[in-house]
C-alpha positions as CSV (number, residue, x, y, z in Angstrom):
1,X,0.0,0.0,0.0
2,X,1.4,3.4,-1.0
3,X,2.0,6.1,1.6
4,X,-0.6,8.3,-0.2
5,X,-3.2,5.5,0.1
6,X,-2.4,5.1,3.8
7,X,-2.8,8.8,4.4
8,X,-6.1,8.8,2.6
9,X,-7.4,5.9,4.7
10,X,-6.3,7.8,7.8
11,X,-7.9,11.1,7.0
12,X,-10.5,10.5,9.6
13,X,-7.9,10.3,12.3
14,X,-7.2,13.9,13.4
15,X,-6.2,15.8,16.5
16,X,-9.9,16.1,17.3
17,X,-10.2,12.3,17.0
18,X,-7.4,11.8,19.5
19,X,-8.9,14.4,21.9
20,X,-12.2,12.4,21.8
21,X,-10.3,9.1,22.4
22,X,-8.6,10.8,25.4
23,X,-12.0,12.1,26.7
24,X,-13.4,8.5,26.5
25,X,-10.5,7.4,28.7
26,X,-11.1,10.2,31.2
27,X,-14.9,9.5,31.2
28,X,-14.1,5.8,31.8
29,X,-16.5,5.0,28.9
30,X,-15.6,1.6,27.5
31,X,-18.1,1.6,24.7
32,X,-17.0,5.0,23.5
33,X,-13.3,4.0,23.8
34,X,-13.8,0.8,21.8
35,X,-15.5,2.7,19.0
36,X,-12.1,4.3,18.2
37,X,-10.2,1.0,17.7
38,X,-10.1,-1.6,14.9
39,X,-11.4,-5.1,15.2
40,X,-7.8,-6.4,15.1
41,X,-6.6,-3.9,17.7
42,X,-3.5,-4.4,19.9
43,X,-2.6,-2.8,23.2
44,X,0.9,-2.8,24.5
45,X,0.8,-1.7,28.2
46,X,3.3,0.7,29.9
47,X,4.5,-2.1,32.2
48,X,4.8,-5.9,32.0
49,X,7.3,-8.7,31.6
50,X,8.0,-8.4,27.9
51,X,9.9,-5.9,25.9
52,X,6.5,-4.3,24.9
53,X,5.2,-4.5,28.4
54,X,2.1,-6.8,28.4
55,X,0.4,-7.2,25.0
56,X,-3.4,-7.7,24.5
57,X,-4.7,-8.5,21.0
58,X,-8.2,-8.5,19.7
59,X,-11.3,-6.5,20.8
60,X,-12.3,-8.7,23.7
61,X,-8.8,-8.8,25.2
62,X,-8.2,-5.1,24.6
63,X,-11.6,-4.2,26.1
64,X,-10.9,-6.2,29.2
65,X,-7.4,-4.7,29.6
66,X,-8.7,-1.2,29.2
67,X,-11.3,-1.8,31.9
68,X,-8.7,-3.3,34.2
69,X,-6.9,0.1,34.1
70,X,-9.9,1.7,35.7
71,X,-10.3,-1.2,38.2
72,X,-6.7,-0.7,39.3
73,X,-7.0,3.1,39.3
74,X,-10.6,4.1,39.8
75,X,-9.7,7.8,39.7
76,X,-7.4,7.6,36.7
77,X,-7.1,10.7,34.5
78,X,-5.0,11.7,31.5
79,X,-4.4,15.4,31.7
80,X,-2.8,18.2,29.6
81,X,-3.1,16.2,26.3
82,X,-1.1,17.1,23.3
83,X,-1.8,15.2,20.1
84,X,-0.5,14.9,16.5
85,X,-1.1,12.7,13.5
86,X,1.4,11.9,10.7
87,X,0.3,9.5,8.0
88,X,-0.6,6.1,9.6
89,X,1.0,7.0,12.9
90,X,-0.1,9.3,15.8
91,X,1.1,10.3,19.2
92,X,-0.7,11.5,22.3
93,X,1.3,12.9,25.2
94,X,-0.4,13.5,28.6
95,X,0.1,13.4,32.4
96,X,-1.2,10.2,33.9
97,X,-2.7,10.8,37.4
98,X,-4.1,8.1,39.6
99,X,-4.2,6.7,43.1
100,X,-2.6,3.3,43.7
101,X,-4.4,0.8,46.0
102,X,-1.9,1.6,48.8
103,X,-3.0,5.3,48.7
104,X,0.1,6.7,47.0
105,X,-0.3,8.8,43.9
106,X,1.1,8.4,40.4
107,X,1.7,11.6,38.4
108,X,3.9,11.1,35.4
109,X,4.1,12.2,31.8
110,X,3.3,9.5,29.3
111,X,3.1,8.9,25.6
112,X,0.8,6.7,23.5
113,X,2.2,5.8,20.1
114,X,-0.6,4.7,17.7
115,X,-0.6,2.8,14.5
116,X,-3.7,3.8,12.4
117,X,-5.7,1.7,10.0
118,X,-9.0,2.5,8.2
119,X,-9.6,5.7,10.2
120,X,-9.2,4.0,13.6
121,X,-6.5,3.0,16.1
122,X,-5.1,-0.4,15.4
123,X,-2.2,-0.4,17.9
124,X,-1.9,1.6,21.1
125,X,1.6,1.4,22.5
126,X,1.9,3.1,25.9
127,X,5.0,4.5,27.5
128,X,5.2,6.2,30.9
129,X,8.0,7.8,33.0
130,X,9.1,5.6,35.8
131,X,8.6,8.1,38.6
132,X,8.4,7.1,42.3
133,X,4.9,7.2,43.7
134,X,4.0,10.4,45.5
135,X,2.6,10.4,49.1
136,X,-1.0,11.4,49.4
137,X,-1.6,14.7,51.1
């Protein structure tokens, strides 16, 4: 597939698309979130035992893994988003804020690197700064 064809397929993915995807995360709205991804979606988490963290493939596995984020961090929020799209790739940078089960806080910059296909997100590859937890005030 030519670069021009890839860009044409991904015309629907814009900064506004990524802002809406981020809003779905912040609203903890799994149905809205899943509407942004392809049927053959893949999620590489920020942490895990493999070089890519933990990898979840397919709608059911990705859906479950997205929901697990909110179970682990019920107050999770992605703030100060900055997004851009270039061809069949996109990036969202934000500050991940959440409370861990032990009461400590996470506040760290992160980046999602996306691979796009047919106007949706096919791969979400998450990276986060490894910052020590902050004490709750």
